[in-house]
N, C-alpha and C positions, 0 to 999 in steps of 0.2 A: 491647173492654173499657173500663171507665172509667179516666180518667187518675188520679183520686185515690181510692185504695182506701178503702172503707167498713169500718171496724173494729168488731167486734161485742162485744168483751170488753175489760175494763179492761186486761188484760195486752197485748192486741194494740194497743190505742190507744197505750199507752206506747211501743211500738216505733216508731210513726210519727214521734215527735219525736227519735228517735236518728239520723235521716238527717243526714249531714254532707257539707260541701263541702271543697271545696278541693282540690296540685298534687302522677312515675311513675318508678319504676325504668325501665330500658329497656323500650320497648314492643315486646318481642321477639315476632316471629312464629316459626314453625317454622324453625329454622336449616337443616334438611335441604332446605327449599324455596328457600333463597337462591340467586340466580343467580351463584354463585361456583364456580370450578374446584375439583375434588376434589384435584388434584395441586398442590403448592406451585408458584406461578408464578415465572417469572424476574423479579426485581425490578431494573429497569434505571434507576431514578431515585429521588430522594428522594420525589417524589410517589407513585411506586409503593409505597414503604414506608409512607407515610402512609395510602394507600388500603387496603392489605392488612393492615397491623398495627394500625391505629387505627380507621379508618372501618368496616372490615369487621366488627370485633368489637364496636363500640360504636354504630354508626349505621345500617348497611345494613339491619338487620332492620325498621327503620321507613321508611327512605328508599330504597325500591325501587319499580319500576313496579307499579301496581295496588293499592297500599295507600292507605288514606284519609290516612295521615300524609304520604305523598309528595304526594298531591293537594292537601292543605291548605297545605303549605309550598312547593309547586312546586319541590321539590328532590329529585333522585335522586343517590345516592352509590354506585351499583354501579360496578364497575371500568370498564365501557365508556363511562360517561357522567359520572363524578364531576368530572373536570377542567373540562370545558366547562360543567358545571352551576354550578361554583363561581367560576371566575376571570372577573373583569370583568363580573359579572352584578349587576343591581339586586335587592335582596331582595324577596320577595313580600309581606312584612309592610308594611302601609301606613304605619305610623309610622316604621319604619326607612327606608323609601323617602323619605318626606317630609323626614327628617333628613339626607338626602344620603349614606346609607351604601351601600356595595357589599359583596357577600359576601366576596370576596378581591380585592385589587388587586395590581398588578405594579410599584408604585413604592416598594417597600420600606417603610422606617419611616414615610414620609408616609402610606401607605395603611393601616398597622396601626391607627392611631387612628380610622379610619372603616370598619374591617372589621366587618361584622355577624357573621361567623363567630367572630372573636376575641371580640367582645362577649358572644356566647352561651356561649363555652367558659370564660371567665375567672371561675371561682367565687370567687377571692380578692377580687374586686371586687363581691361580691354586694350590699353595702349601697348602693353607688352604683347598681347595676343595678336593684334593686327600688324604690329611692326615686325615681330619675330616669327609668327606662325600663320601668316595669311593663307598658306597652303592647306591649313587644317579645315577650311570651310568657315561657315558662320558660327557665331556663338549660339547657344541653345537656352531656351526655346527660340525658334526662328522668329525674327521680327524686331529684335532690339529691346525686348522687355524681359528683364531678368526674373528668375524665381524670387520669391520673397526671402528676406534675410533669415526668417525662421526656418523656411524649407531648406535653405542652403546649410544653415548650422546643423539641422537635424541630419542631413546627408553626411555632413562632415564628421559628426560624432559617430555615426555608423561606420564610416570608413576608418576612422581612428581606432575603432574597436575590432578591426579586422574584417569588416563587411560580412558578418555572419548571416546565414539564411534563417536561422532559428534564434529565439531569445530576444529579450528587450535590452538594448544597450544605449538608448538615447531617450531623453525626456520628451514626451509628446507635447508638453506645454511650450516647447520651443516654437512649434508651429503657430502659436498665437501671435508671434511677431510678424506683422504683415507689411512692415517697411520694405521698400524695394529700391534698389540702386538704379538710377537713371544715368545713362551716359551723357556727360555734359556737352553743351555746345561751345567748345573752346574757341579761343581766338584763332584766326587764320595763321598758319605757318607755311610759308612757301617751301616747296620741295627742294632738296639738294639735287643738282643735275645728276643724271644717271651715269654710271661708269662707262656703259656702252649704249649709246642711243642719242636721243634728241629731247630737248626741253622747249616747251611753249608756255608763254605767260600772257594771259589776257587781263588787262586792267592794271591798276585799279580804275574804276569808273563809278560815277554817281548813280544811285538808284533813288529816283525822285519820291517825295512824300506821297503816301496814299496812291501809289501807282504800281504798275507792272512795267518793267523795262526788259525788252528782249532785243538783243543786238547781235551782230555778226562782225567778225574781223578776219580777213584773210592773212595768213602768215605762211611764208615759205620755209621748208625744211633745209634747203641748200644741201640736199644729198646728191652727190654726183653719180651714184649708182643705186641700183635696186636694193632695198633693205627688207628685212623680215622682223616684225614686232611680235614678241610673245608675252609681253607684260605691259600693262598700262596703269600708271599711278595718276590720280587726280586729287587735288586738295582745293577747297573753295571756302571763301568767306560764307558765313551763315546767311540764310535768306534766299538761297538759290532754289528755284523750282526744278531746273534741269540744266545740264551742260552737255553739248553735243559737238562732236568732231565730224565735219562733213568734208567731202572732196567734190571736185567738179570734173567728172570723167569726160565731158564733151569739150573741155578746155576753155570754157567761158569764164576766165579768171577775173574776179572783182579786183578793184584797186587795193593794193596791199597796205596793211596797217591802218585802215580807215574804219571807224565805227559806222555801221549801217544799222539803224534802228527800225524795228517794225512799227513802233508807235512813237508819236511825238509826246512831249511832256503834257500836252493838252488832251492826249488820248486819241489822236487822229491816226488812221492807218497809213503807212508809207508804202505806196505801190512800187516805188523805185526799188526799195529793198526786196520786195517780193519778186520783182523781175530779175534781180541779181542772183536768185537762188533757183531759177527754173530747172537747172540741171544738177542741183545739189543732191548728193548721195550720202546716206548715213554711213559712218565708219565706226564710231564708238560713242557711248554716252553714259551718263549716270544721273541719278536723283539723290545720291548720297554725298554728303559734304566731304567725306574721305573715301576714296576707292583705291584698292590695290588689287588688280585682277591679273592672275597668271593663266595664260592659255594652257590647255592640256599638253603634256610632253609630246614633242614632235609636231605641234600645231602652231601656226603663226599667221598673222596678217601679212600679205605681200604688198609692199609700197613701191611704186615705180620710181625711177630716178627723176630728179628735179621736181619732186612733189611739193605740194603745199596743201594746207588745210584751212577750211573756213570754220572758225570757232564760233559757236552759237551759245550764248548764255541768256537765261531767262530768270530774272529775280523778281520777287514780289515783296513790296514794302507797304504794309498796311498800318503804318504809324505816321505821326506828324513830323518825324525827324528824317533828315536826309541820311541815307545809308550808303555804304560802299560795297561794290562787288569786285571780286578778284579771284582768278583761277590760275593754278600752275599745273602743268601736265608733263609727265615723263613718259616717253616712249622707249622702252628697253628693247634692244635688238639682239638677235642671235645670227650666227652665220647660216647661209643657205644649206650647208651640209647637215645642220641640226633639224631641218624641217622635212617632215614626211607628208604633211597634209596642209593645204592652204585654207585658212578660215574664210568662210563667206557669211554674209549677213542674211538673216531670215526676217521677213517683214510681212505682216498681215494687218491691214488697216481697214476698219469697218466704219463707214461714214453715214450709211442710210438709216438713221434712226431719229426718233423724237421721244422725249421724256416728258409726259404731261405733268403739269404743276400739281403739287401736293399728292403725289402718288409714288409708290415703290414699283419699279419696272425692272424686269429681268429680260435681257436681250440674249438671244442664242444665234450664233453665226458659225457656219461650217466651211471648211476649206479642204481641198485635196491637192496633191502635188504629182507632177508627171515624171518624177525621178526619185531614186533612192537617196536618202539623206541621213547623215549621222549627226544628230542634234546633240550638242554638248552644253548648250547654254539657252536659257529660256526665262522670259519675264513678261510683264504686262505694262501698259501705260493707260491711265485714266486720270480724271480730275476729282475735285473735292466731293462730288455727290456719289461717287462709287463706294459701295459698302462691301462687296465681294467680287472677286474675279477668279474664275476657275478655267482651267484648260484641260481638256480630255483628248485622248487619241480618238480620231475619227476613222473608222473602217479597219478591216483586217482582224486578226485574231485578238488584238488587244483593244478592240473597239469599246469605248466607254471608260477606259482606265484613266483615273484622275492623275495628272502629272504636275499640276501647278495649282496653288491656292494663295491668295492674299486678301486681307481686308484692310490694307494700309495703302491708300492712294499716293501718299507722299513718298513712301520708301518701300516700294514693292521689292521682293527678293529677286536677286539674280541667281537663279538655281543653276547649279552645275551638275552635269550627269556624267559619271564615270563608272562603268562604260557608257558611251553615248546611247541615246534612244534612237533606234533604227526606225525610220519612217519609210516604208516601202512605197513603190510606185502605186498610185491610186489611193493612198492613205493620206491623212492630214490631221488637222486639229478641229476640235469643237470648242468654241469659247462661250462661256456663260458669265455675263456680267450683270450685277444688280446695282441699281441706282435709287437713291432716295432723294427725290426732287421736292424739297420743302419750300421752293420759291413760288412766286406768282406767275412765272413765265414758263413756256415750253422750252426745254433745253435741247440743243442740237450739237452736232460736232462743231467745235470751234477752237480758237487759239488761246483764249484767256483761261486762267485757272477756274473762272466761274462758269465757263462753258463745259462741254464734256468730250471725251474721247473713248475709243475702244480699240486698243491696239495690242497685238501679239508681236513680240520680236525676240530675236536671239541670234544664235550663231550655229553653224554646221559645217561639215566638210563632206566632200564626195570621195569615195574610194577610187584610186587611180586605175 
């Protein structure tokens, strides 16, 4: 099948540009399949407690033998291997390794400051983490929900005492503290322009009371020659459902600098806007208020000379107060000599479904591709009735292998694969999405957050 779906109606075309990027609640596989004992084990040390009461319930579903997550991180946290996998090991992450980190050290306080595990768990330090160490990947557990304060303090005490395998070195009562840090929804801060690259600003614009506002605005880059983008930064005011960068490969350029709305304040659909995006093609997007994505080394987006982008923002305001939307975008560039592979976009859009009222429905869709692809980025897109979205490899020797999971429709993860997942010719993806429709109406594919979607998208490159 073709990688970029040809859409034949205005309604379907408008769905193309709703694809969004961006970062997973726990990547839970079937808990019944975890290699853990059914009977409560005898906990003979502080580390036994950490493994059984913290790792087992928060980490093992991803970090067990045979999962893509364990393969990508080179980290297994099941009871038989967790200690040796963690203590005095160098991280698999290339940037953390280069920075001299270890997963867990045995020198107490001196090693906590260079512990990759602690860096990944400390949500309270998220501003430092994302501003200084975005190459380290996501905070853990995946999905933006920290471990409890008690669990963190218990692990911290164990590490302070030299991270022993045997013996009790921390008070188990610490685990009774179930408070949990939540990353705040801070005020919007516009990005500083990139040292090498281009900046785009959309807004500020009004988001009407008790309404959804989705608009487009075309802006030119004014680049006189071909450029290569290897990093994208995006900051948005709160309330955004998604932000997408599109281009117009057929050259049907909308009027520059003008807001084009999908919906009027009264909720009527604007067909003129729909007509203006008939040739729109997805370039990049996010559902996260702050995004800082680095492409893999040697991989970059190729942008032609004299390019421009159609910026698409979708805000949801379910209050009685007028809100404001605003987005700043930095496109960081590198010289052509630094690029070995050109990034391409992966898009699989499934439209043919109905979700009956007051029912839980699981949809399964399969795809195959007619060329070899090296997939380094993968995520999903759905709306508020989605409860789980899984992606498996379809076909070949890895048929049925789970490579993506989310239960967060608002902020699905943007999974990065290093090394990339190789999809051979004739192989593809199997998507399984579950929806809980508690409304009185049948839900179908649609544009509003109250409608539904089922989309796989990501990025890949071909070998030359």
